[in-house]
LUMLUMLUM-386858 format. One record per residue (C-alpha): x negated, y, z; residue in one letter. Coordinates in steps of 0.001 Angstrom, whole numbers, plus 500000, padded with zeros to 6 digits. Each point is the difference from the previous one (the first is absolute). Last residue first. Example, Ala and Ser with C-alpha at 12.3 -4.5 7.8 and 13.67 -1.06 7.14 Angstrom:
BEGIN
u->486330&v->498940&w->507140&resn->S .
u->501370&v->496560&w->500660&resn->A .
This chain:
BEGIN
u->473321&v->425940&w->539558&resn->S .
u->497027&v->502264&w->500644&resn->R .
u->497574&v->497047&w->499635&resn->G .
u->501582&v->498961&w->496724&resn->K .
u->499709&v->503555&w->498607&resn->L .
u->496395&v->500161&w->501215&resn->L .
u->499259&v->496732&w->498292&resn->G .
u->501811&v->500971&w->496852&resn->F .
u->498036&v->503271&w->499816&resn->A .
u->496708&v->498274&w->500874&resn->N .
u->500539&v->497339&w->497364&resn->A .
u->500847&v->502577&w->497386&resn->F .
u->497017&v->502135&w->500960&resn->A .
u->497633&v->496984&w->499848&resn->D .
u->499701&v->500394&w->496288&resn->L .
u->498760&v->503551&w->500539&resn->A .
u->497223&v->498778&w->502290&resn->A .
u->498628&v->497943&w->497118&resn->A .
u->499548&v->503133&w->497911&resn->P .
u->502148&v->500371&w->496918&resn->L .
u->498801&v->500266&w->496463&resn->L .
u->502597&v->501172&w->497466&resn->V .
u->499483&v->499078&w->496360&resn->V .
u->501511&v->502356&w->497437&resn->Q .
u->502445&v->498680&w->497466&resn->K .
u->502306&v->502956&w->499920&resn->G .
u->502786&v->501352&w->502231&resn->E .
u->499635&v->500337&w->503793&resn->G .
u->502514&v->498052&w->502101&resn->K .
u->497271&v->498071&w->501841&resn->G .
u->498424&v->503186&w->501314&resn->V .
u->503324&v->501079&w->501466&resn->I .
u->500493&v->496639&w->501719&resn->S .
u->496489&v->500108&w->501448&resn->L .
u->500700&v->503433&w->501493&resn->A .
u->503317&v->498845&w->501491&resn->E .
u->498270&v->496962&w->501620&resn->V .
u->497323&v->502236&w->501487&resn->Q .
u->502634&v->502367&w->501399&resn->K .
u->501756&v->497032&w->501649&resn->L .
u->496728&v->498814&w->501561&resn->A .
u->499457&v->503405&w->501547&resn->V .
u->503575&v->500147&w->501285&resn->Q .
u->499731&v->496549&w->501522&resn->F .
u->496685&v->500853&w->501683&resn->Q .
u->501644&v->503020&w->501634&resn->A .
u->502944&v->497948&w->501208&resn->A .
u->497696&v->497335&w->501426&resn->E .
u->497926&v->502582&w->501892&resn->L .
u->502776&v->501075&w->502365&resn->G .
u->503616&v->498957&w->499668&resn->N .
u->501783&v->502968&w->501641&resn->K .
u->497561&v->502848&w->499363&resn->A .
u->499208&v->498572&w->496611&resn->I .
u->503692&v->499970&w->499155&resn->A .
u->500384&v->503615&w->501190&resn->E .
u->497013&v->501051&w->497927&resn->A .
u->501479&v->498227&w->496998&resn->I .
u->503344&v->501797&w->500483&resn->V .
u->498252&v->503342&w->500465&resn->S .
u->497976&v->499392&w->496856&resn->T .
u->503166&v->499198&w->498047&resn->A .
u->501672&v->503214&w->501257&resn->F .
u->496926&v->502015&w->499094&resn->A .
u->499967&v->498417&w->496577&resn->E .
u->503666&v->500866&w->499526&resn->A .
u->499446&v->503555&w->501220&resn->E .
u->497083&v->500372&w->497632&resn->A .
u->502092&v->498699&w->497130&resn->T .
u->502836&v->502430&w->500836&resn->V .
u->497533&v->502865&w->500232&resn->R .
u->498440&v->499022&w->496709&resn->R .
u->503404&v->499957&w->498343&resn->A .
u->500874&v->503403&w->501493&resn->K .
u->496710&v->501421&w->498727&resn->A .
u->500701&v->498569&w->496566&resn->Q .
u->503472&v->501574&w->500031&resn->Q .
u->498567&v->503364&w->501007&resn->E .
u->497373&v->499784&w->497263&resn->A .
u->502674&v->499176&w->497423&resn->A .
u->502138&v->502960&w->501188&resn->Y .
u->497002&v->502330&w->499771&resn->L .
u->499239&v->498771&w->496508&resn->E .
u->503606&v->500549&w->498946&resn->A .
u->500077&v->503485&w->501558&resn->D .
u->496795&v->500870&w->498152&resn->A .
u->501538&v->498803&w->496729&resn->A .
u->503165&v->502041&w->500702&resn->L .
u->497970&v->503118&w->500715&resn->E .
u->497928&v->499519&w->496854&resn->V .
u->503177&v->499622&w->497912&resn->A .
u->501511&v->503109&w->501607&resn->R .
u->496938&v->502047&w->499140&resn->K .
u->500094&v->498746&w->496418&resn->R .
u->503667&v->500975&w->499740&resn->G .
u->499344&v->503413&w->501574&resn->E .
u->497286&v->500611&w->497430&resn->A .
u->502358&v->499051&w->497148&resn->E .
u->502724&v->502305&w->501325&resn->T .
u->497541&v->502867&w->500393&resn->V .
u->498698&v->499457&w->496483&resn->Q .
u->503547&v->499985&w->498593&resn->A .
u->500867&v->503164&w->501940&resn->R .
u->496944&v->501742&w->498602&resn->R .
u->500878&v->498960&w->496454&resn->A .
u->503535&v->501360&w->500436&resn->R .
u->498640&v->503286&w->501362&resn->E .
u->497620&v->500307&w->497060&resn->A .
u->502849&v->499397&w->497551&resn->N .
u->502104&v->502690&w->501711&resn->L .
u->497118&v->502478&w->499965&resn->Q .
u->499466&v->499363&w->496305&resn->Q .
u->503708&v->500553&w->499354&resn->L .
u->499913&v->503220&w->502049&resn->M .
u->497094&v->501275&w->497919&resn->A .
u->501861&v->499173&w->496777&resn->A .
u->503113&v->501843&w->501216&resn->R .
u->497921&v->503015&w->501011&resn->T .
u->498407&v->500180&w->496574&resn->A .
u->503309&v->499490&w->498167&resn->D .
u->501849&v->502783&w->501842&resn->D .
u->502432&v->499134&w->502757&resn->L .
u->503798&v->499981&w->500113&resn->N .
u->502186&v->500193&w->503107&resn->V .
u->503577&v->499008&w->499171&resn->D .
u->503642&v->500669&w->500812&resn->L .
u->499527&v->502111&w->503106&resn->I .
u->503587&v->500588&w->501123&resn->E .
u->501895&v->502733&w->501800&resn->A .
u->503583&v->499654&w->501193&resn->R .
u->502873&v->502057&w->501360&resn->T .
u->498410&v->503442&w->499837&resn->V .
u->502709&v->502382&w->501184&resn->E .
u->500619&v->503359&w->498341&resn->I .
u->500859&v->503498&w->501251&resn->G .
u->496839&v->501696&w->498721&resn->W .
u->498721&v->500872&w->503467&resn->D .
u->499934&v->496268&w->500871&resn->D .
u->497763&v->499397&w->496986&resn->V .
u->496733&v->500334&w->501931&resn->V .
u->500803&v->497883&w->503061&resn->N .
u->501511&v->497256&w->497860&resn->A .
u->496875&v->499927&w->497824&resn->L .
u->497788&v->499426&w->503036&resn->N .
u->502157&v->497106&w->501195&resn->E .
u->500322&v->498427&w->496541&resn->Q .
u->496266&v->500206&w->499365&resn->I .
u->499172&v->498510&w->503412&resn->T .
u->502464&v->497122&w->499527&resn->H .
u->498594&v->499254&w->496545&resn->I .
u->496449&v->499958&w->501387&resn->L .
u->501033&v->497585&w->502767&resn->G .
u->501568&v->497660&w->497449&resn->A .
u->496903&v->500183&w->497779&resn->R .
u->497686&v->498875&w->502779&resn->N .
u->498001&v->497293&w->498203&resn->S .
u->499195&v->501774&w->496729&resn->Q .
u->499491&v->503475&w->501460&resn->V .
u->498010&v->498537&w->502906&resn->A .
u->497661&v->498200&w->497595&resn->D .
u->499478&v->503233&w->498061&resn->L .
u->499047&v->502054&w->503041&resn->E .
u->502466&v->502397&w->501551&resn->M .
u->500056&v->503736&w->500814&resn->K .
u->499925&v->501095&w->496348&resn->G .
u->502970&v->497708&w->499412&resn->I .
u->502072&v->502173&w->502354&resn->E .
u->499077&v->503330&w->498419&resn->A .
u->500383&v->498746&w->496431&resn->R .
u->503388&v->498476&w->500724&resn->V .
u->501242&v->503112&w->501808&resn->I .
u->498975&v->502303&w->497136&resn->G .
u->501571&v->497788&w->497327&resn->A .
u->503214&v->499664&w->502021&resn->V .
u->500287&v->503792&w->500336&resn->T .
u->499528&v->500518&w->496270&resn->T .
u->502643&v->497394&w->499170&resn->S .
u->502416&v->501505&w->502549&resn->I .
u->499622&v->503481&w->498528&resn->A .
u->500394&v->498739&w->496438&resn->A .
u->503239&v->498230&w->500902&resn->D .
u->501367&v->502990&w->501958&resn->I .
u->499543&v->502525&w->497238&resn->D .
u->501176&v->503407&w->501299&resn->R .
u->499704&v->499734&w->503761&resn->I .
u->501498&v->502006&w->502856&resn->R .
u->503424&v->501158&w->498730&resn->Y .
u->501441&v->496880&w->498363&resn->V .
u->498410&v->497297&w->502135&resn->T .
u->500717&v->501932&w->503179&resn->K .
u->503693&v->500509&w->499138&resn->E .
u->500248&v->496366&w->498888&resn->P .
u->499295&v->498612&w->503453&resn->E .
u->499767&v->496188&w->499865&resn->T .
u->498497&v->499476&w->496543&resn->V .
u->498692&v->496470&w->499382&resn->R .
u->496576&v->498453&w->499713&resn->Y .
u->498094&v->497066&w->498454&resn->F .
u->496277&v->500247&w->499317&resn->V .
u->497704&v->498001&w->497694&resn->S .
u->496232&v->499772&w->500111&resn->T .
u->497207&v->498701&w->497759&resn->E .
u->496523&v->500495&w->501454&resn->V .
u->496830&v->500274&w->497937&resn->Q .
u->496858&v->499227&w->501948&resn->V .
u->496532&v->501559&w->500079&resn->L .
u->497776&v->498416&w->502651&resn->V .
u->497954&v->502324&w->502216&resn->N .
u->500039&v->497926&w->503226&resn->D .
u->502648&v->502307&w->501547&resn->A .
u->502233&v->499454&w->496984&resn->T .
u->500281&v->502294&w->496995&resn->I .
u->503408&v->500653&w->498463&resn->A .
u->501412&v->500235&w->496487&resn->D .
u->503729&v->500485&w->499520&resn->Q .
u->502634&v->498037&w->498142&resn->R .
u->503705&v->500740&w->500006&resn->T .
u->503035&v->497769&w->499629&resn->T .
u->503035&v->502139&w->499215&resn->P .
u->501831&v->501271&w->503079&resn->L .
u->502941&v->497959&w->501170&resn->Q .
u->503227&v->501618&w->501115&resn->R .
u->502548&v->499131&w->502643&resn->E .
u->503393&v->501570&w->499275&resn->L .
u->500766&v->503372&w->501565&resn->V .
u->500583&v->501736&w->496669&resn->S .
u->500017&v->503799&w->500146&resn->V .
u->502557&v->502193&w->498229&resn->K .
u->498806&v->503563&w->500155&resn->H .
u->501593&v->503470&w->499759&resn->A .
u->503593&v->499101&w->500816&resn->V .
u->501650&v->503425&w->500151&resn->R .
u->501521&v->502149&w->502690&resn->D .
u->501602&v->503415&w->499469&resn->L .
u->502316&v->499324&w->497031&resn->F .
u->501913&v->497434&w->502030&resn->P .
u->499103&v->499523&w->503646&resn->V .
u->499019&v->496367&w->500503&resn->I .
u->501936&v->496876&w->500857&resn->F .
u->498673&v->496435&w->500195&resn->N .
u->501480&v->496627&w->499079&resn->I .
u->497679&v->497005&w->500478&resn->G .
u->496228&v->499573&w->500336&resn->P .
u->498084&v->502838&w->501715&resn->G .
u->499893&v->503674&w->499144&resn->L .
u->497016&v->502080&w->501051&resn->V .
u->500877&v->503570&w->500945&resn->A .
u->499483&v->503727&w->499281&resn->R .
u->496437&v->500348&w->498781&resn->L .
u->499552&v->503465&w->498459&resn->R .
u->500299&v->500987&w->496353&resn->G .
u->503251&v->501939&w->500412&resn->F .
u->501486&v->497074&w->501849&resn->R .
u->498207&v->496699&w->499415&resn->E .
u->501197&v->496394&w->500356&resn->V .
u->497634&v->497011&w->499946&resn->V .
u->501865&v->496845&w->499007&resn->Y .
u->499136&v->496526&w->501268&resn->K .
u->499972&v->496831&w->497947&resn->E .
u->500359&v->496200&w->500115&resn->S .
u->503460&v->499978&w->501620&resn->Q .
u->501431&v->502279&w->497324&resn->P .
u->501034&v->503587&w->500915&resn->V .
u->503513&v->501237&w->499177&resn->I .
u->500032&v->503811&w->499992&resn->R .
u->503103&v->502153&w->500438&resn->V .
u->499690&v->503805&w->499916&resn->G .
u->499368&v->500593&w->496296&resn->Q .
u->502830&v->497795&w->498771&resn->Y .
u->502308&v->501333&w->502696&resn->V .
u->499055&v->503536&w->499055&resn->A .
u->500509&v->499266&w->496278&resn->V .
u->503466&v->498585&w->500676&resn->I .
u->500912&v->502884&w->502302&resn->V .
u->498862&v->502563&w->497422&resn->F .
u->501972&v->498274&w->497290&resn->A .
u->503087&v->500044&w->502216&resn->A .
u->499511&v->503710&w->500723&resn->L .
u->499578&v->500773&w->496321&resn->A .
u->503152&v->498068&w->499215&resn->L .
u->501927&v->501787&w->502713&resn->F .
u->498830&v->503393&w->498780&resn->V .
u->500729&v->499203&w->496378&resn->A .
u->503528&v->498855&w->500779&resn->N .
u->502007&v->502679&w->498128&resn->E .
u->497547&v->500379&w->497152&resn->G .
u->499441&v->496276&w->499651&resn->L .
u->503737&v->499407&w->499739&resn->F .
u->500457&v->502877&w->497507&resn->D .
u->497245&v->498625&w->497825&resn->Q .
u->501518&v->496520&w->500187&resn->L .
u->503296&v->501343&w->498699&resn->T .
u->503119&v->500385&w->501955&resn->M .
């Protein structure tokens, strides 16, 4: 039997086998973990195939789109915006997203990257227009959160999820930068003057406290001296009350002796003239002391 005779006799079986092989090839789809397949039947959405082995109807269904579900990063974009205090800034943004519903991404939007970039530019300009420049610089985290939240609400109809939005930089023109530098230098000078004034104020307060403390100590010393003198006077008064006139004369004579002693200790070569009654002070003091004993 020749090959031609074999093919002639088994042509039907061979055709059937070929048809089965082609049908199996057309009906079995192995989808990678990082992708999803969009299946159409006569141009209409039939199903979305997930990772693994999937079966479709051969010759009726076809894989129209293979969509990656990996996270994507849009190219860094720059857009101009005007703040609430009329300052022109240039904002650099970057957005990360991934496709969650491929059927929406395929049938509702043509260029998803361009659509997201345009949406981000509009949101950034709208939000920065509500803020002053200082708030834009200091509250960047809050601005990023607002942009990401608003963007998530917009792109939900496109079947994607915004995973991250970043403001990479906020650039200013040269004139605004120079004005801000002058303002910064003025603020530093003001702080230095305030610090110096507070230092002088503190020095005056400390000097006043020192003078007040010295006056208080002097007052305490005078009070102690006055109390000592009062105590001595009370002792003398008590002695006079007990011993009468002799005690008083003794005290007077004793004061005279102390005065003469002080005069005698004076430095220099001066001549001191004493009255005759002063010479009798020693005798009176010793006499009174002898009489008391």
